[in-house]
FIRO-632798 format. One record per residue: residue number from 1; residue in one letter; x, y, z of N, C-alpha, C, O in turn. Coordinates in steps of 0.001 Angstrom, whole numbers, always signed. Layout:
# FIRO-632798
resi; resn; n_u; n_v; n_w; ca_u; ca_v; ca_w; c_u; c_v; c_w; o_u; o_v; o_w
NUM; a; X; Y; Z; X; Y; Z; X; Y; Z; X; Y; Z;
...
This chain:
# FIRO-632798
resi; resn; n_u; n_v; n_w; ca_u; ca_v; ca_w; c_u; c_v; c_w; o_u; o_v; o_w
1; m; +77045; +90357; +81855; +78039; +91281; +82351; +79244; +91244; +81420; +79690; +90172; +81012;
2; t; +79754; +92393; +81097; +80913; +92450; +80199; +82204; +92321; +80992; +82267; +92640; +82179;
3; d; +83224; +91844; +80302; +84539; +91720; +80913; +85188; +93089; +81006; +84784; +94030; +80323;
4; l; +86182; +93186; +81846; +86922; +94427; +82022; +88391; +94106; +81824; +88926; +93207; +82472;
5; h; +89041; +94831; +80939; +90421; +94519; +80611; +91188; +95811; +80391; +90901; +96564; +79460;
6; f; +92155; +96062; +81244; +93047; +97207; +81081; +94425; +96656; +80786; +95056; +96059; +81658;
7; t; +94890; +96847; +79590; +96260; +96497; +79282; +96987; +97797; +78998; +96713; +98488; +78017;
8; i; +97896; +98102; +79862; +98637; +99346; +79737; +100084; +98989; +79475; +100697; +98237; +80233;
9; k; +100623; +99527; +78406; +102021; +99254; +78096; +102889; +99836; +79197; +102761; +101006; +79558;
10; e; +103768; +99005; +79719; +104597; +99437; +80836; +105410; +100677; +80500; +105629; +101531; +81358;
11; e; +105858; +100776; +79257; +106646; +101959; +78895; +105780; +103220; +78856; +106292; +104329; +79008;
12; d; +104469; +103054; +78653; +103564; +104204; +78648; +103135; +104601; +80065; +103092; +105786; +80393;
13; q; +102824; +103628; +80884; +102325; +103870; +82246; +102957; +102873; +83216; +102284; +101941; +83655;
14; p; +104215; +103044; +83556; +104847; +102056; +84454; +104268; +102067; +85865; +104563; +101179; +86665;
15; t; +103453; +103060; +86170; +102870; +103185; +87512; +101535; +102462; +87645; +100965; +102424; +88735;
16; h; +101028; +101888; +86560; +99702; +101266; +86545; +99812; +99754; +86337; +100617; +99303; +85522;
17; p; +99021; +98974; +87055; +99030; +97526; +86845; +98194; +97113; +85631; +97388; +97882; +85107;
18; k; +98418; +95886; +85216; +97588; +95267; +84179; +96412; +94600; +84899; +96592; +93950; +85929;
19; v; +95210; +94767; +84344; +94004; +94253; +85001; +93168; +93469; +84001; +92976; +93900; +82864;
20; l; +92676; +92325; +84428; +91750; +91536; +83627; +90678; +90976; +84553; +90972; +90188; +85452;
21; c; +89438; +91385; +84329; +88288; +90863; +85062; +87440; +90084; +84071; +86975; +90640; +83076;
22; d; +87238; +88804; +84338; +86594; +87894; +83398; +85296; +87350; +83994; +85315; +86597; +84967;
23; s; +84181; +87739; +83403; +82879; +87317; +83923; +82600; +85838; +83661; +81798; +85231; +84370;
24; k; +83246; +85254; +82659; +83017; +83831; +82364; +83647; +82934; +83428; +83077; +81907; +83798;
25; t; +84820; +83324; +83916; +85518; +82506; +84909; +85316; +83008; +86341; +85683; +82321; +87295;
26; g; +84740; +84190; +86493; +84543; +84756; +87824; +85852; +85131; +88491; +86025; +84960; +89697;
27; t; +86771; +85647; +87685; +88080; +86008; +88210; +88447; +87446; +87857; +87951; +88026; +86891;
28; c; +89332; +87989; +88675; +89923; +89291; +88392; +91392; +89201; +88770; +91729; +88761; +89870;
29; s; +92263; +89615; +87864; +93689; +89623; +88174; +94227; +91042; +88029; +93877; +91776; +87105;
30; i; +95088; +91398; +88975; +95717; +92719; +89008; +97206; +92464; +89193; +97628; +91888; +90196;
31; e; +98002; +92902; +88209; +99422; +92547; +88232; +100295; +93714; +87798; +100007; +94391; +86810;
32; g; +101361; +93937; +88548; +102332; +94961; +88186; +102646; +95875; +89349; +102663; +95452; +90505;
33; l; +102893; +97125; +89033; +103155; +98160; +90022; +101912; +99026; +90147; +101125; +99127; +89206;
34; s; +101735; +99650; +91305; +100564; +100508; +91488; +100931; +101709; +92343; +100815; +101686; +93569;
35; f; +101374; +102754; +91670; +101680; +103990; +92387; +101347; +105207; +91542; +102105; +106174; +91469;
36; m; +100184; +105124; +90905; +99721; +106234; +90081; +99293; +107410; +90945; +99059; +107265; +92145;
37; e; +99196; +108564; +90324; +98843; +109783; +91053; +97421; +109737; +91591; +97177; +110144; +92727;
38; n; +96472; +109243; +90784; +95080; +109201; +91206; +94594; +107746; +91204; +93977; +107278; +90247;
39; s; +94888; +107058; +92294; +94530; +105640; +92397; +93030; +105424; +92330; +92572; +104476; +91691;
40; r; +92263; +106276; +92970; +90808; +106114; +92997; +90240; +106139; +91583; +89392; +105316; +91238;
41; k; +90703; +107077; +90766; +90207; +107182; +89391; +90518; +105917; +88604; +89678; +105440; +87840;
42; f; +91718; +105369; +88783; +92095; +104146; +88068; +91295; +102941; +88563; +90780; +102166; +87757;
43; y; +91189; +102782; +89876; +90593; +101566; +90436; +89070; +101580; +90503; +88469; +100514; +90635;
44; q; +88426; +102732; +90420; +86973; +102757; +90591; +86226; +101841; +89614; +85327; +101122; +90050;
45; p; +86555; +101831; +88312; +85847; +100889; +87425; +86082; +99423; +87806; +85204; +98584; +87608;
46; i; +87249; +99119; +88344; +87557; +97753; +88771; +86736; +97404; +90016; +86145; +96327; +90094;
47; l; +86704; +98312; +90974; +85899; +98097; +92178; +84429; +97939; +91830; +83744; +97079; +92384;
48; d; +83944; +98769; +90912; +82544; +98683; +90482; +82267; +97336; +89821; +81238; +96714; +90084;
49; w; +83186; +96883; +88960; +83004; +95606; +88265; +82938; +94471; +89284; +82036; +93635; +89230;
50; i; +83895; +94446; +90213; +83923; +93383; +91217; +82644; +93407; +92049; +82024; +92363; +92253;
51; y; +82245; +94572; +92525; +81035; +94704; +93334; +79819; +94170; +92573; +79052; +93366; +93102;
52; n; +79653; +94621; +91338; +78498; +94204; +90538; +78540; +92720; +90209; +77504; +92054; +90211;
53; y; +79720; +92198; +89929; +79835; +90771; +89624; +79448; +89937; +90848; +78601; +89048; +90757;
54; v; +80062; +90222; +91973; +79813; +89422; +93174; +78357; +89555; +93623; +77738; +88568; +94021;
55; k; +77817; +90752; +93561; +76436; +90978; +93994; +75432; +90222; +93125; +74436; +89708; +93632;
56; s; +75689; +90152; +91824; +74698; +89595; +90908; +74933; +88126; +90545; +74169; +87565; +89760;
57; n; +75964; +87498; +91093; +76258; +86100; +90766; +76348; +85265; +92035; +76808; +85727; +93079;
58; d; +75894; +84023; +91914; +76012; +83092; +93027; +77206; +82164; +92852; +77440; +81288; +93685;
59; t; +77958; +82348; +91778; +79135; +81536; +91538; +80319; +82112; +92316; +80344; +83305; +92619;
60; p; +81293; +81270; +92636; +82467; +81766; +93367; +83217; +82847; +92582; +83210; +82863; +91351;
61; f; +83853; +83732; +93316; +84680; +84787; +92727; +86097; +84635; +93257; +86299; +84385; +94445;
62; k; +87086; +84790; +92362; +88478; +84646; +92769; +89265; +85860; +92310; +89184; +86265; +91150;
63; l; +90031; +86440; +93235; +90859; +87605; +92968; +92319; +87196; +93046; +92758; +86612; +94037;
64; f; +93073; +87506; +91990; +94507; +87249; +91940; +95231; +88593; +91936; +94948; +89457; +91107;
65; i; +96156; +88758; +92857; +96935; +89997; +92906; +98408; +89638; +92854; +98877; +88737; +93550;
66; k; +99116; +90358; +92018; +100574; +90218; +91961; +101145; +91629; +91810; +101729; +91985; +90787;
67; i; +100956; +92406; +92861; +101447; +93781; +92899; +102768; +93761; +93663; +102826; +93323; +94812;
68; s; +103813; +94233; +93021; +105128; +94209; +93667; +105464; +95521; +94360; +106424; +95592; +95128;
69; y; +104684; +96554; +94095; +104844; +97821; +94811; +103523; +98560; +94765; +102871; +98613; +93723;
70; l; +103123; +99135; +95899; +101906; +99939; +95929; +102122; +101123; +96859; +102817; +101029; +97870;
71; n; +101508; +102234; +96488; +101601; +103428; +97318; +100470; +103413; +98358; +99630; +102513; +98362;
72; s; +100465; +104417; +99231; +99487; +104425; +100314; +98053; +104575; +99812; +97135; +104021; +100416;
73; s; +97841; +105313; +98719; +96466; +105453; +98223; +95968; +104137; +97621; +94781; +103825; +97717;
74; t; +96855; +103372; +97007; +96465; +102045; +96508; +96174; +101115; +97681; +95223; +100335; +97631;
75; s; +96977; +101189; +98727; +96725; +100361; +99917; +95338; +100627; +100484; +94629; +99696; +100864;
76; k; +94953; +101889; +100539; +93628; +102261; +101052; +92519; +101664; +100180; +91517; +101166; +100693;
77; i; +92706; +101718; +98870; +91709; +101158; +97957; +91613; +99645; +98141; +90511; +99098; +98168;
78; f; +92751; +98962; +98267; +92724; +97520; +98488; +92069; +97184; +99831; +91321; +96212; +99933;
79; f; +92347; +97981; +100850; +91693; +97766; +102131; +90170; +97877; +101974; +89426; +97041; +102487;
80; d; +89715; +98909; +101265; +88276; +99079; +101022; +87711; +97876; +100266; +86625; +97389; +100581;
81; l; +88456; +97406; +99270; +88025; +96243; +98485; +87895; +95017; +99382; +86881; +94321; +99329;
82; f; +88898; +94746; +100198; +88851; +93557; +101049; +87740; +93657; +102105; +87139; +92645; +102468;
83; t; +87472; +94848; +102587; +86373; +95043; +103524; +85036; +94734; +102844; +84171; +94086; +103434;
84; t; +84874; +95196; +101610; +83656; +94902; +100847; +83527; +93410; +100574; +82438; +92847; +100694;
85; l; +84636; +92765; +100206; +84598; +91323; +99945; +84254; +90555; +101215; +83544; +89551; +101157;
86; k; +84745; +91011; +102353; +84400; +90371; +103626; +82899; +90506; +103893; +82264; +89558; +104353;
87; d; +82334; +91674; +103608; +80890; +91871; +103778; +80107; +90894; +102909; +79135; +90294; +103366;
88; f; +80532; +90733; +101647; +79862; +89778; +100759; +80026; +88352; +101279; +79089; +87556; +101225;
89; e; +81195; +88035; +101773; +81451; +86707; +102311; +80513; +86412; +103477; +80020; +85293; +103616;
90; m; +80273; +87399; +104295; +79371; +87224; +105435; +77920; +87050; +104996; +77086; +86573; +105765;
91; q; +77622; +87441; +103748; +76282; +87231; +103184; +76177; +85872; +102488; +75142; +85548; +101905;
92; g; +77252; +85077; +102549; +77228; +83739; +101975; +77911; +83602; +100626; +77925; +82511; +100057;
93; k; +78471; +84666; +100107; +79178; +84587; +98829; +80508; +83851; +99026; +81141; +83962; +100076;
94; i; +80917; +83108; +98012; +82192; +82383; +98066; +83238; +83202; +97322; +83155; +83394; +96109;
95; i; +84221; +83680; +98075; +85228; +84581; +97529; +86591; +84150; +98035; +86772; +83894; +99226;
96; t; +87550; +84072; +97119; +88927; +83802; +97516; +89834; +84859; +96896; +89550; +85415; +95835;
97; a; +90924; +85111; +97590; +91909; +86065; +97097; +93297; +85491; +97314; +93600; +84939; +98372;
98; e; +94134; +85630; +96298; +95538; +85215; +96376; +96397; +86425; +96083; +96127; +87183; +95151;
99; w; +97438; +86602; +96888; +98396; +87674; +96626; +99762; +87031; +96455; +100335; +86497; +97405;
100; h; +100270; +87088; +95245; +101579; +86552; +94912; +102612; +87664; +95105; +102424; +88784; +94628;
101; f; +103700; +87349; +95803; +104720; +88361; +96068; +106080; +87682; +96170; +106173; +86491; +96467;
102; a; +107120; +88447; +95922; +108478; +87920; +96003; +108772; +87486; +97442; +108489; +88222; +98387;
103; y; +109329; +86314; +97597; +109543; +85742; +98928; +110379; +86631; +99847; +110255; +86544; +101068;
104; y; +111213; +87469; +99283; +112093; +88337; +100079; +111477; +89710; +100370; +112092; +90526; +101057;
105; d; +110280; +89971; +99860; +109673; +91298; +99995; +108867; +91389; +101295; +107649; +91214; +101300;
106; e; +109565; +91664; +102381; +108921; +91732; +103696; +107924; +92889; +103792; +106927; +92787; +104506;
107; e; +108183; +93977; +103083; +107283; +95132; +103142; +105907; +94802; +102563; +104883; +95130; +103161;
108; i; +105889; +94155; +101403; +104602; +93749; +100799; +103906; +92739; +101713; +102696; +92820; +101924;
109; e; +104663; +91798; +102249; +104049; +90800; +103127; +103431; +91469; +104357; +102347; +91078; +104792;
110; e; +104104; +92465; +104916; +103539; +93203; +106050; +102286; +93965; +105640; +101320; +94024; +106401;
111; d; +102294; +94550; +104439; +101089; +95229; +103938; +99923; +94255; +103834; +98801; +94585; +104221;
112; i; +100180; +93067; +103317; +99127; +92051; +103186; +98606; +91667; +104569; +97397; +91587; +104782;
113; d; +99529; +91429; +105508; +99127; +91074; +106871; +98263; +92165; +107498; +97275; +91873; +108172;
114; d; +98638; +93423; +107272; +97842; +94538; +107797; +96441; +94542; +107199; +95459; +94767; +107908;
115; m; +96348; +94293; +105890; +95034; +94288; +105237; +94167; +93149; +105755; +92963; +93315; +105950;
116; i; +94786; +91987; +105978; +94048; +90851; +106546; +93535; +91206; +107934; +92365; +90997; +108255;
117; s; +94427; +91744; +108742; +94074; +92080; +110122; +92984; +93146; +110194; +92041; +93017; +110974;
118; e; +93108; +94181; +109397; +92173; +95305; +109470; +90831; +95026; +108798; +89796; +95510; +109257;
119; s; +90843; +94245; +107710; +89585; +94001; +106990; +88855; +92760; +107487; +87640; +92646; +107326;
120; g; +89591; +91830; +108092; +88994; +90569; +108512; +88831; +89578; +107376; +88266; +88502; +107571;
121; f; +89318; +89925; +106190; +89195; +89063; +105011; +90476; +88258; +104833; +91574; +88812; +104888;
122; d; +90337; +86956; +104621; +91504; +86095; +104430; +92067; +86252; +103025; +91341; +86179; +102033;
123; i; +93358; +86467; +102965; +94075; +86556; +101692; +95150; +85486; +101735; +95971; +85465; +102652;
124; l; +95150; +84605; +100760; +96170; +83575; +100679; +97464; +84221; +100187; +97521; +84747; +99075;
125; k; +98492; +84178; +101018; +99787; +84775; +100660; +100636; +83700; +99972; +100872; +82627; +100526;
126; l; +101082; +84008; +98768; +101850; +83050; +97985; +103190; +83648; +97574; +103280; +84312; +96542;
127; p; +104235; +83419; +98374; +105542; +83926; +97990; +106114; +83120; +96827; +105903; +81912; +96722;
128; y; +106830; +83808; +95971; +107472; +83129; +94839; +108920; +83573; +94760; +109292; +84621; +95288;
129; s; +109732; +82763; +94095; +111125; +83143; +93859; +111260; +83452; +92380; +110599; +82845; +91537;
130; k; +112129; +84408; +92080; +112267; +84825; +90682; +113210; +83948; +89930; +113437; +84164; +88739;
């Protein structure tokens, strides 16, 4: 399986996060802002990579998220992702997710709580100070 790496210069696309999916380590990291016009188009290759990686590997998978702002279409995509990861988890796959967020950002924390509640997938919330 090939790695997936989107490095977008912030000055070129400040609405898009930086993404690195690494098949050697079984990790995917998504970091930055996410409020692009067509979230589905941006995230579909990432969702496909994660789905294919988890489905075809028996090794643990770890997702790191450090999104400091997301729009409603990105929230929907993340909800779909966490629901899929929960389905894989119920099939015996080992999956962990961490969401790093600013300790004072109550809105992001509420979004994370909603995703946990609605998807049934545990996300480790890790507040940080700047």
